[in-house]
C-alpha positions, 0 to 999 in steps of 0.5 A: 798207316804208310809209315807202318808198312815201310817199317815192316818192309825194312824189318823184313829186309834187315832180317833177311840180310842176316844170312851169311853168303859165301862162294865155294872155293873161298879160303875160309869163312868166319862165323861170328859169335861174341859174348862179354860174360864168360862163366867159370869153367865153360864149354863152348860148342858150335852145332848144326842140328841137321847133322848127326853128330851135330857138333861142328866144333867144341872148346873148353878150358883145356882147349879144343875137344874134337872127339865128338866132332862131325867128320865132315868138319875134321881139320877145317874148323878153328877158334882163337886160342884165347877165345874163352878168356876174351869172349870172342867165340867166332869159328873159322871154317876153311874151304867151305863147300855147298853142303856146309850150308845150314844153320849154325848155333853157338852155345856156352855151357857152365854148371849144367846151364846152356845158353845160346849165344847166336844162331846164323845161317850160312849159305855156300853157293857154287861160283857162277861160271860163264858157260863156254857156249855163252862166250862163243855166242857173245863172240859171234854177236860182236863179230856180226854187229861189227860186220853189219856196222861196217857194211852200213858205213860202206854203203853210206860212203858209196852213196856220198852220204858219209864224208871221211875227212882227214884234217891236218893242222900245222902250227908254226911258232 
């Protein structure tokens, strides 16, 4: 029974790890989508179904088809030019911002049949900035600790409980 519990926990952790996390301000993020069986005359589409229009990026044999692309992704997405030949449909999203967080779906359509290749969750987080107030507080604490240690050592020295020795060793050859 214990082995089953451990298995369930490990399965849960690995499923949770499938989300892609980046910080706002990075140059770009790569959303991975690959498939080895590329049909004849395909259309590849990256979408986010919580947006209207949902199209993040679209590509067919003629190249990128961006007329129906959601405006928030204009000039920020790209795919390799040989993607429909190689099966590497990964999408590069430049300058991700927190509102880019969501579930992205990579689908391929040919002859009226649509197949979902991958769905991944992108989480774009705000970078953590240590607040200025915290730096001031940390500086005050360091100064106070240094002064307290100095006073403590000074009192020990005055009571004769601390000996400061300076030793010189001379070696002659």
